[in-house]
N, CA, C, O and CB atoms as a CASP TS submission, in Angstrom:
PFRMAT TS
TARGET T0000
AUTHOR 0000-0000-0000
METHOD Language model
MODEL 1
PARENT N/A
ATOM      1  N   MET     1      14.793 -13.241  27.553  1.00  0.00           N
ATOM      2  CA  MET     1      14.749 -13.017  26.114  1.00  0.00           C
ATOM      3  C   MET     1      15.620 -11.823  25.746  1.00  0.00           C
ATOM      4  O   MET     1      15.909 -10.955  26.571  1.00  0.00           O
ATOM      5  CB  MET     1      13.300 -12.795  25.640  1.00  0.00           C
ATOM      6  N   GLY     2      16.022 -11.808  24.502  1.00  0.00           N
ATOM      7  CA  GLY     2      16.837 -10.708  24.024  1.00  0.00           C
ATOM      8  C   GLY     2      15.996  -9.495  23.666  1.00  0.00           C
ATOM      9  O   GLY     2      14.775  -9.491  23.818  1.00  0.00           O
ATOM     10  N   GLU     3      16.666  -8.494  23.197  1.00  0.00           N
ATOM     11  CA  GLU     3      16.003  -7.253  22.807  1.00  0.00           C
ATOM     12  C   GLU     3      15.174  -7.467  21.539  1.00  0.00           C
ATOM     13  O   GLU     3      15.610  -8.143  20.607  1.00  0.00           O
ATOM     14  CB  GLU     3      17.041  -6.131  22.588  1.00  0.00           C
ATOM     15  N   MET     4      13.961  -6.877  21.518  1.00  0.00           N
ATOM     16  CA  MET     4      13.100  -7.031  20.351  1.00  0.00           C
ATOM     17  C   MET     4      13.698  -6.299  19.161  1.00  0.00           C
ATOM     18  O   MET     4      14.169  -5.168  19.282  1.00  0.00           O
ATOM     19  CB  MET     4      11.684  -6.510  20.645  1.00  0.00           C
ATOM     20  N   ILE     5      13.673  -6.959  18.008  1.00  0.00           N
ATOM     21  CA  ILE     5      14.191  -6.370  16.783  1.00  0.00           C
ATOM     22  C   ILE     5      13.005  -5.889  15.957  1.00  0.00           C
ATOM     23  O   ILE     5      12.106  -6.666  15.636  1.00  0.00           O
ATOM     24  CB  ILE     5      15.066  -7.391  15.981  1.00  0.00           C
ATOM     25  N   ILE     6      13.008  -4.623  15.622  1.00  0.00           N
ATOM     26  CA  ILE     6      11.950  -4.061  14.782  1.00  0.00           C
ATOM     27  C   ILE     6      12.556  -3.794  13.408  1.00  0.00           C
ATOM     28  O   ILE     6      13.419  -2.927  13.266  1.00  0.00           O
ATOM     29  CB  ILE     6      11.340  -2.742  15.410  1.00  0.00           C
ATOM     30  N   PRO     7      12.100  -4.548  12.384  1.00  0.00           N
ATOM     31  CA  PRO     7      12.694  -4.382  11.056  1.00  0.00           C
ATOM     32  C   PRO     7      12.335  -3.021  10.455  1.00  0.00           C
ATOM     33  O   PRO     7      11.250  -2.490  10.694  1.00  0.00           O
ATOM     34  CB  PRO     7      12.231  -5.509  10.121  1.00  0.00           C
ATOM     35  N   GLU     8      13.245  -2.479   9.688  1.00  0.00           N
ATOM     36  CA  GLU     8      12.993  -1.240   8.970  1.00  0.00           C
ATOM     37  C   GLU     8      12.719  -1.602   7.520  1.00  0.00           C
ATOM     38  O   GLU     8      13.596  -2.096   6.811  1.00  0.00           O
ATOM     39  CB  GLU     8      14.196  -0.241   9.095  1.00  0.00           C
ATOM     40  N   LEU     9      11.503  -1.353   7.096  1.00  0.00           N
ATOM     41  CA  LEU     9      11.112  -1.671   5.731  1.00  0.00           C
ATOM     42  C   LEU     9      11.421  -0.501   4.810  1.00  0.00           C
ATOM     43  O   LEU     9      11.323   0.657   5.216  1.00  0.00           O
ATOM     44  CB  LEU     9       9.621  -2.028   5.664  1.00  0.00           C
ATOM     45  N   PRO    10      11.797  -0.802   3.565  1.00  0.00           N
ATOM     46  CA  PRO    10      12.055   0.296   2.626  1.00  0.00           C
ATOM     47  C   PRO    10      10.753   1.019   2.294  1.00  0.00           C
ATOM     48  O   PRO    10       9.673   0.439   2.399  1.00  0.00           O
ATOM     49  CB  PRO    10      12.722  -0.235   1.329  1.00  0.00           C
ATOM     50  N   LYS    11      10.853   2.262   1.900  1.00  0.00           N
ATOM     51  CA  LYS    11       9.693   3.050   1.527  1.00  0.00           C
ATOM     52  C   LYS    11       9.032   2.416   0.296  1.00  0.00           C
ATOM     53  O   LYS    11       9.713   2.037  -0.657  1.00  0.00           O
ATOM     54  CB  LYS    11      10.094   4.527   1.249  1.00  0.00           C
ATOM     55  N   GLN    12       7.709   2.308   0.328  1.00  0.00           N
ATOM     56  CA  GLN    12       6.981   1.722  -0.795  1.00  0.00           C
ATOM     57  C   GLN    12       7.062   2.671  -1.981  1.00  0.00           C
ATOM     58  O   GLN    12       6.770   3.861  -1.858  1.00  0.00           O
ATOM     59  CB  GLN    12       5.499   1.432  -0.416  1.00  0.00           C
ATOM     60  N   THR    13       7.459   2.137  -3.127  1.00  0.00           N
ATOM     61  CA  THR    13       7.607   2.981  -4.317  1.00  0.00           C
ATOM     62  C   THR    13       6.552   2.689  -5.371  1.00  0.00           C
ATOM     63  O   THR    13       6.393   3.457  -6.320  1.00  0.00           O
ATOM     64  CB  THR    13       8.982   2.797  -4.917  1.00  0.00           C
ATOM     65  N   THR    14       5.833   1.590  -5.213  1.00  0.00           N
ATOM     66  CA  THR    14       4.787   1.262  -6.178  1.00  0.00           C
ATOM     67  C   THR    14       3.545   0.782  -5.443  1.00  0.00           C
ATOM     68  O   THR    14       3.616   0.361  -4.289  1.00  0.00           O
ATOM     69  CB  THR    14       5.275   0.190  -7.178  1.00  0.00           C
ATOM     70  N   ASN    15       2.420   0.851  -6.119  1.00  0.00           N
ATOM     71  CA  ASN    15       1.176   0.308  -5.607  1.00  0.00           C
ATOM     72  C   ASN    15       0.913  -0.969  -6.407  1.00  0.00           C
ATOM     73  O   ASN    15       0.507  -0.907  -7.568  1.00  0.00           O
ATOM     74  CB  ASN    15      -0.023   1.349  -5.728  1.00  0.00           C
ATOM     75  N   GLN    16       1.148  -2.131  -5.780  1.00  0.00           N
ATOM     76  CA  GLN    16       1.066  -3.398  -6.504  1.00  0.00           C
ATOM     77  C   GLN    16      -0.314  -3.632  -7.094  1.00  0.00           C
ATOM     78  O   GLN    16      -0.430  -4.138  -8.211  1.00  0.00           O
ATOM     79  CB  GLN    16       1.429  -4.545  -5.587  1.00  0.00           C
ATOM     80  N   ASP    17      -1.368  -3.270  -6.360  1.00  0.00           N
ATOM     81  CA  ASP    17      -2.726  -3.480  -6.864  1.00  0.00           C
ATOM     82  C   ASP    17      -2.977  -2.642  -8.107  1.00  0.00           C
ATOM     83  O   ASP    17      -3.495  -3.150  -9.102  1.00  0.00           O
ATOM     84  CB  ASP    17      -3.760  -3.142  -5.785  1.00  0.00           C
ATOM     85  N   LYS    18      -2.616  -1.362  -8.061  1.00  0.00           N
ATOM     86  CA  LYS    18      -2.813  -0.489  -9.215  1.00  0.00           C
ATOM     87  C   LYS    18      -1.981  -0.971 -10.395  1.00  0.00           C
ATOM     88  O   LYS    18      -2.446  -0.964 -11.535  1.00  0.00           O
ATOM     89  CB  LYS    18      -2.451   0.963  -8.865  1.00  0.00           C
ATOM     90  N   SER    19      -0.765  -1.383 -10.123  1.00  0.00           N
ATOM     91  CA  SER    19       0.106  -1.880 -11.187  1.00  0.00           C
ATOM     92  C   SER    19      -0.505  -3.106 -11.867  1.00  0.00           C
ATOM     93  O   SER    19      -0.473  -3.218 -13.092  1.00  0.00           O
ATOM     94  CB  SER    19       1.494  -2.222 -10.626  1.00  0.00           C
ATOM     95  N   PHE    20      -1.061  -4.023 -11.074  1.00  0.00           N
ATOM     96  CA  PHE    20      -1.697  -5.225 -11.620  1.00  0.00           C
ATOM     97  C   PHE    20      -2.893  -4.857 -12.489  1.00  0.00           C
ATOM     98  O   PHE    20      -3.046  -5.379 -13.593  1.00  0.00           O
ATOM     99  CB  PHE    20      -2.138  -6.165 -10.487  1.00  0.00           C
ATOM    100  N   ILE    21      -3.738  -3.961 -11.994  1.00  0.00           N
ATOM    101  CA  ILE    21      -4.924  -3.543 -12.755  1.00  0.00           C
ATOM    102  C   ILE    21      -4.508  -2.821 -14.030  1.00  0.00           C
ATOM    103  O   ILE    21      -5.089  -3.060 -15.089  1.00  0.00           O
ATOM    104  CB  ILE    21      -5.832  -2.631 -11.897  1.00  0.00           C
ATOM    105  N   ASP    22      -3.509  -1.940 -13.946  1.00  0.00           N
ATOM    106  CA  ASP    22      -3.036  -1.242 -15.138  1.00  0.00           C
ATOM    107  C   ASP    22      -2.498  -2.215 -16.180  1.00  0.00           C
ATOM    108  O   ASP    22      -2.677  -1.993 -17.377  1.00  0.00           O
ATOM    109  CB  ASP    22      -1.958  -0.232 -14.764  1.00  0.00           C
ATOM    110  N   ALA    23      -1.842  -3.289 -15.745  1.00  0.00           N
ATOM    111  CA  ALA    23      -1.352  -4.301 -16.688  1.00  0.00           C
ATOM    112  C   ALA    23      -2.521  -5.002 -17.362  1.00  0.00           C
ATOM    113  O   ALA    23      -2.473  -5.259 -18.565  1.00  0.00           O
ATOM    114  CB  ALA    23      -0.454  -5.333 -15.968  1.00  0.00           C
ATOM    115  N   ILE    24      -3.578  -5.316 -16.602  1.00  0.00           N
ATOM    116  CA  ILE    24      -4.763  -5.950 -17.190  1.00  0.00           C
ATOM    117  C   ILE    24      -5.401  -5.025 -18.223  1.00  0.00           C
ATOM    118  O   ILE    24      -5.866  -5.478 -19.269  1.00  0.00           O
ATOM    119  CB  ILE    24      -5.790  -6.316 -16.092  1.00  0.00           C
ATOM    120  N   LEU    25      -5.419  -3.722 -17.925  1.00  0.00           N
ATOM    121  CA  LEU    25      -6.026  -2.748 -18.831  1.00  0.00           C
ATOM    122  C   LEU    25      -5.131  -2.413 -20.023  1.00  0.00           C
ATOM    123  O   LEU    25      -5.519  -1.640 -20.899  1.00  0.00           O
ATOM    124  CB  LEU    25      -6.356  -1.482 -18.075  1.00  0.00           C
ATOM    125  N   GLY    26      -3.935  -2.996 -20.051  1.00  0.00           N
ATOM    126  CA  GLY    26      -3.024  -2.784 -21.176  1.00  0.00           C
ATOM    127  C   GLY    26      -2.247  -1.480 -21.100  1.00  0.00           C
ATOM    128  O   GLY    26      -1.682  -1.046 -22.104  1.00  0.00           O
ATOM    129  N   LYS    27      -2.204  -0.846 -19.933  1.00  0.00           N
ATOM    130  CA  LYS    27      -1.482   0.417 -19.796  1.00  0.00           C
ATOM    131  C   LYS    27       0.027   0.221 -19.721  1.00  0.00           C
ATOM    132  O   LYS    27       0.787   1.132 -20.048  1.00  0.00           O
ATOM    133  CB  LYS    27      -1.959   1.150 -18.565  1.00  0.00           C
ATOM    134  N   HIS    28       0.466  -0.964 -19.292  1.00  0.00           N
ATOM    135  CA  HIS    28       1.895  -1.306 -19.272  1.00  0.00           C
ATOM    136  C   HIS    28       2.037  -2.811 -19.085  1.00  0.00           C
ATOM    137  O   HIS    28       1.060  -3.509 -18.818  1.00  0.00           O
ATOM    138  CB  HIS    28       2.649  -0.533 -18.138  1.00  0.00           C
ATOM    139  N   GLU    29       3.249  -3.295 -19.227  1.00  0.00           N
ATOM    140  CA  GLU    29       3.521  -4.718 -19.039  1.00  0.00           C
ATOM    141  C   GLU    29       3.473  -5.063 -17.548  1.00  0.00           C
ATOM    142  O   GLU    29       3.584  -4.184 -16.694  1.00  0.00           O
ATOM    143  CB  GLU    29       4.901  -5.098 -19.644  1.00  0.00           C
ATOM    144  N   VAL    30       3.306  -6.339 -17.252  1.00  0.00           N
ATOM    145  CA  VAL    30       3.337  -6.794 -15.865  1.00  0.00           C
ATOM    146  C   VAL    30       4.730  -6.532 -15.311  1.00  0.00           C
ATOM    147  O   VAL    30       5.725  -6.928 -15.918  1.00  0.00           O
ATOM    148  CB  VAL    30       2.959  -8.311 -15.751  1.00  0.00           C
ATOM    149  N   LYS    31       4.806  -5.867 -14.159  1.00  0.00           N
ATOM    150  CA  LYS    31       6.103  -5.486 -13.599  1.00  0.00           C
ATOM    151  C   LYS    31       6.704  -6.558 -12.701  1.00  0.00           C
ATOM    152  O   LYS    31       7.913  -6.563 -12.470  1.00  0.00           O
ATOM    153  CB  LYS    31       5.967  -4.208 -12.824  1.00  0.00           C
ATOM    154  N   VAL    32       5.877  -7.465 -12.191  1.00  0.00           N
ATOM    155  CA  VAL    32       6.374  -8.543 -11.338  1.00  0.00           C
ATOM    156  C   VAL    32       6.044  -9.870 -12.025  1.00  0.00           C
ATOM    157  O   VAL    32       4.870 -10.191 -12.209  1.00  0.00           O
ATOM    158  CB  VAL    32       5.744  -8.474  -9.891  1.00  0.00           C
ATOM    159  N   PRO    33       7.058 -10.637 -12.402  1.00  0.00           N
ATOM    160  CA  PRO    33       6.798 -11.900 -13.097  1.00  0.00           C
ATOM    161  C   PRO    33       6.108 -12.926 -12.199  1.00  0.00           C
ATOM    162  O   PRO    33       6.266 -12.907 -10.978  1.00  0.00           O
ATOM    163  CB  PRO    33       8.099 -12.478 -13.626  1.00  0.00           C
ATOM    164  N   GLY    34       5.353 -13.811 -12.816  1.00  0.00           N
ATOM    165  CA  GLY    34       4.599 -14.827 -12.090  1.00  0.00           C
ATOM    166  C   GLY    34       5.467 -15.736 -11.248  1.00  0.00           C
ATOM    167  O   GLY    34       5.048 -16.162 -10.172  1.00  0.00           O
ATOM    168  N   ASP    35       6.688 -16.050 -11.720  1.00  0.00           N
ATOM    169  CA  ASP    35       7.544 -16.954 -10.934  1.00  0.00           C
ATOM    170  C   ASP    35       7.965 -16.305  -9.610  1.00  0.00           C
ATOM    171  O   ASP    35       8.176 -17.006  -8.621  1.00  0.00           O
ATOM    172  CB  ASP    35       8.796 -17.350 -11.750  1.00  0.00           C
ATOM    173  N   PHE    36       8.090 -14.979  -9.584  1.00  0.00           N
ATOM    174  CA  PHE    36       8.393 -14.295  -8.323  1.00  0.00           C
ATOM    175  C   PHE    36       7.199 -14.398  -7.378  1.00  0.00           C
ATOM    176  O   PHE    36       7.363 -14.668  -6.188  1.00  0.00           O
ATOM    177  CB  PHE    36       8.758 -12.807  -8.575  1.00  0.00           C
ATOM    178  N   ALA    37       5.996 -14.180  -7.916  1.00  0.00           N
ATOM    179  CA  ALA    37       4.783 -14.281  -7.094  1.00  0.00           C
ATOM    180  C   ALA    37       4.651 -15.684  -6.511  1.00  0.00           C
ATOM    181  O   ALA    37       4.252 -15.840  -5.357  1.00  0.00           O
ATOM    182  CB  ALA    37       3.528 -13.928  -7.927  1.00  0.00           C
ATOM    183  N   LEU    38       4.981 -16.701  -7.297  1.00  0.00           N
ATOM    184  CA  LEU    38       4.926 -18.079  -6.821  1.00  0.00           C
ATOM    185  C   LEU    38       5.885 -18.281  -5.646  1.00  0.00           C
ATOM    186  O   LEU    38       5.540 -18.948  -4.671  1.00  0.00           O
ATOM    187  CB  LEU    38       5.264 -19.056  -7.962  1.00  0.00           C
ATOM    188  N   LYS    39       7.082 -17.710  -5.735  1.00  0.00           N
ATOM    189  CA  LYS    39       8.049 -17.828  -4.638  1.00  0.00           C
ATOM    190  C   LYS    39       7.521 -17.162  -3.371  1.00  0.00           C
ATOM    191  O   LYS    39       7.747 -17.662  -2.269  1.00  0.00           O
ATOM    192  CB  LYS    39       9.397 -17.205  -5.039  1.00  0.00           C
ATOM    193  N   VAL    40       6.822 -16.038  -3.519  1.00  0.00           N
ATOM    194  CA  VAL    40       6.251 -15.352  -2.357  1.00  0.00           C
ATOM    195  C   VAL    40       5.193 -16.231  -1.699  1.00  0.00           C
ATOM    196  O   VAL    40       5.150 -16.344  -0.474  1.00  0.00           O
ATOM    197  CB  VAL    40       5.639 -13.989  -2.767  1.00  0.00           C
ATOM    198  N   VAL    41       4.337 -16.857  -2.515  1.00  0.00           N
ATOM    199  CA  VAL    41       3.294 -17.740  -1.982  1.00  0.00           C
ATOM    200  C   VAL    41       3.925 -18.944  -1.289  1.00  0.00           C
ATOM    201  O   VAL    41       3.496 -19.323  -0.199  1.00  0.00           O
ATOM    202  CB  VAL    41       2.343 -18.209  -3.111  1.00  0.00           C
ATOM    203  N   GLU    42       4.935 -19.545  -1.905  1.00  0.00           N
ATOM    204  CA  GLU    42       5.601 -20.701  -1.299  1.00  0.00           C
ATOM    205  C   GLU    42       6.249 -20.315   0.035  1.00  0.00           C
ATOM    206  O   GLU    42       6.176 -21.071   1.004  1.00  0.00           O
ATOM    207  CB  GLU    42       6.662 -21.278  -2.262  1.00  0.00           C
ATOM    208  N   PHE    43       6.881 -19.147   0.082  1.00  0.00           N
ATOM    209  CA  PHE    43       7.490 -18.681   1.325  1.00  0.00           C
ATOM    210  C   PHE    43       6.428 -18.470   2.402  1.00  0.00           C
ATOM    211  O   PHE    43       6.608 -18.867   3.554  1.00  0.00           O
ATOM    212  CB  PHE    43       8.271 -17.378   1.085  1.00  0.00           C
ATOM    213  N   SER    44       5.326 -17.843   2.016  1.00  0.00           N
ATOM    214  CA  SER    44       4.236 -17.600   2.976  1.00  0.00           C
ATOM    215  C   SER    44       3.695 -18.909   3.532  1.00  0.00           C
ATOM    216  O   SER    44       3.422 -19.012   4.728  1.00  0.00           O
ATOM    217  CB  SER    44       3.099 -16.806   2.312  1.00  0.00           C
ATOM    218  N   GLU    45       3.541 -19.903   2.674  1.00  0.00           N
ATOM    219  CA  GLU    45       3.059 -21.211   3.129  1.00  0.00           C
ATOM    220  C   GLU    45       4.043 -21.860   4.094  1.00  0.00           C
ATOM    221  O   GLU    45       3.630 -22.505   5.057  1.00  0.00           O
ATOM    222  CB  GLU    45       2.815 -22.135   1.934  1.00  0.00           C
ATOM    223  N   MET    46       5.353 -21.695   3.845  1.00  0.00           N
ATOM    224  CA  MET    46       6.356 -22.251   4.755  1.00  0.00           C
ATOM    225  C   MET    46       6.285 -21.582   6.120  1.00  0.00           C
ATOM    226  O   MET    46       6.449 -22.241   7.146  1.00  0.00           O
ATOM    227  CB  MET    46       7.762 -22.094   4.165  1.00  0.00           C
ATOM    228  N   VAL    47       6.042 -20.271   6.136  1.00  0.00           N
ATOM    229  CA  VAL    47       5.925 -19.545   7.400  1.00  0.00           C
ATOM    230  C   VAL    47       4.732 -20.078   8.188  1.00  0.00           C
ATOM    231  O   VAL    47       4.851 -20.374   9.377  1.00  0.00           O
ATOM    232  CB  VAL    47       5.777 -18.019   7.151  1.00  0.00           C
ATOM    233  N   TYR    48       3.575 -20.202   7.520  1.00  0.00           N
ATOM    234  CA  TYR    48       2.388 -20.729   8.197  1.00  0.00           C
ATOM    235  C   TYR    48       2.639 -22.137   8.730  1.00  0.00           C
ATOM    236  O   TYR    48       2.272 -22.449   9.862  1.00  0.00           O
ATOM    237  CB  TYR    48       1.186 -20.734   7.242  1.00  0.00           C
ATOM    238  N   LYS    49       3.266 -22.988   7.911  1.00  0.00           N
ATOM    239  CA  LYS    49       3.520 -24.371   8.324  1.00  0.00           C
ATOM    240  C   LYS    49       4.456 -24.417   9.524  1.00  0.00           C
ATOM    241  O   LYS    49       4.234 -25.195  10.452  1.00  0.00           O
ATOM    242  CB  LYS    49       4.113 -25.180   7.163  1.00  0.00           C
ATOM    243  N   SER    50       5.500 -23.592   9.514  1.00  0.00           N
ATOM    244  CA  SER    50       6.457 -23.613  10.630  1.00  0.00           C
ATOM    245  C   SER    50       5.814 -23.109  11.921  1.00  0.00           C
ATOM    246  O   SER    50       6.266 -23.446  13.016  1.00  0.00           O
ATOM    247  CB  SER    50       7.693 -22.758  10.293  1.00  0.00           C
ATOM    248  N   ALA    51       4.765 -22.307  11.793  1.00  0.00           N
ATOM    249  CA  ALA    51       4.063 -21.794  12.978  1.00  0.00           C
ATOM    250  C   ALA    51       2.982 -22.759  13.460  1.00  0.00           C
ATOM    251  O   ALA    51       2.304 -22.490  14.451  1.00  0.00           O
ATOM    252  CB  ALA    51       3.438 -20.432  12.673  1.00  0.00           C
ATOM    253  N   GLY    52       2.822 -23.886  12.755  1.00  0.00           N
ATOM    254  CA  GLY    52       1.838 -24.876  13.161  1.00  0.00           C
ATOM    255  C   GLY    52       0.426 -24.575  12.689  1.00  0.00           C
ATOM    256  O   GLY    52      -0.534 -25.177  13.170  1.00  0.00           O
ATOM    257  N   TYR    53       0.296 -23.645  11.751  1.00  0.00           N
ATOM    258  CA  TYR    53      -1.025 -23.282  11.238  1.00  0.00           C
ATOM    259  C   TYR    53      -1.613 -24.426  10.428  1.00  0.00           C
ATOM    260  O   TYR    53      -0.933 -25.029   9.597  1.00  0.00           O
ATOM    261  CB  TYR    53      -0.944 -22.010  10.380  1.00  0.00           C
ATOM    262  N   LYS    54      -2.869 -24.715  10.675  1.00  0.00           N
ATOM    263  CA  LYS    54      -3.580 -25.711   9.884  1.00  0.00           C
ATOM    264  C   LYS    54      -4.824 -25.040   9.316  1.00  0.00           C
ATOM    265  O   LYS    54      -5.622 -24.487  10.074  1.00  0.00           O
ATOM    266  CB  LYS    54      -3.950 -26.979  10.743  1.00  0.00           C
ATOM    267  N   PRO    55      -5.006 -25.077   8.004  1.00  0.00           N
ATOM    268  CA  PRO    55      -6.159 -24.410   7.408  1.00  0.00           C
ATOM    269  C   PRO    55      -7.483 -24.999   7.889  1.00  0.00           C
ATOM    270  O   PRO    55      -7.585 -26.192   8.175  1.00  0.00           O
ATOM    271  CB  PRO    55      -6.080 -24.496   5.898  1.00  0.00           C
ATOM    272  N   TYR    56      -8.467 -24.154   7.968  1.00  0.00           N
ATOM    273  CA  TYR    56      -9.802 -24.596   8.373  1.00  0.00           C
ATOM    274  C   TYR    56     -10.397 -25.467   7.286  1.00  0.00           C
ATOM    275  O   TYR    56     -10.384 -25.090   6.114  1.00  0.00           O
ATOM    276  CB  TYR    56     -10.725 -23.390   8.666  1.00  0.00           C
ATOM    277  N   GLU    57     -10.910 -26.611   7.651  1.00  0.00           N
ATOM    278  CA  GLU    57     -11.542 -27.504   6.686  1.00  0.00           C
ATOM    279  C   GLU    57     -13.028 -27.567   6.991  1.00  0.00           C
ATOM    280  O   GLU    57     -13.429 -27.873   8.114  1.00  0.00           O
ATOM    281  CB  GLU    57     -10.904 -28.925   6.724  1.00  0.00           C
ATOM    282  N   MET    58     -13.836 -27.278   5.992  1.00  0.00           N
ATOM    283  CA  MET    58     -15.279 -27.303   6.168  1.00  0.00           C
ATOM    284  C   MET    58     -15.775 -28.748   6.159  1.00  0.00           C
ATOM    285  O   MET    58     -15.270 -29.582   5.408  1.00  0.00           O
ATOM    286  CB  MET    58     -15.980 -26.478   5.065  1.00  0.00           C
ATOM    287  N   ASP    59     -16.738 -29.024   6.977  1.00  0.00           N
ATOM    288  CA  ASP    59     -17.360 -30.353   6.994  1.00  0.00           C
ATOM    289  C   ASP    59     -18.205 -30.526   5.746  1.00  0.00           C
ATOM    290  O   ASP    59     -18.920 -29.613   5.333  1.00  0.00           O
ATOM    291  CB  ASP    59     -18.224 -30.553   8.269  1.00  0.00           C
ATOM    292  N   GLU    60     -18.117 -31.698   5.156  1.00  0.00           N
ATOM    293  CA  GLU    60     -18.964 -31.992   4.002  1.00  0.00           C
ATOM    294  C   GLU    60     -20.352 -32.358   4.504  1.00  0.00           C
ATOM    295  O   GLU    60     -20.503 -33.089   5.483  1.00  0.00           O
ATOM    296  CB  GLU    60     -18.362 -33.144   3.132  1.00  0.00           C
ATOM    297  N   GLU    61     -21.345 -31.844   3.828  1.00  0.00           N
ATOM    298  CA  GLU    61     -22.723 -32.136   4.260  1.00  0.00           C
ATOM    299  C   GLU    61     -23.297 -33.303   3.503  1.00  0.00           C
ATOM    300  O   GLU    61     -24.443 -33.686   3.735  1.00  0.00           O
ATOM    301  CB  GLU    61     -23.618 -30.918   4.075  1.00  0.00           C
TER
END
């Protein structure tokens, strides 16, 4: 195998949770549009699918 690559992430400049709550409280507008969040979810689902992940399904009683 080749050498392990360790990604360097940029320094976090915002707290997404606080920003979301502040938007709900009317302190400012939503800083991340919903269509961007949808793309993040779709990307995450593709990663899980490519790794062979299958969600747990509960048995119906």
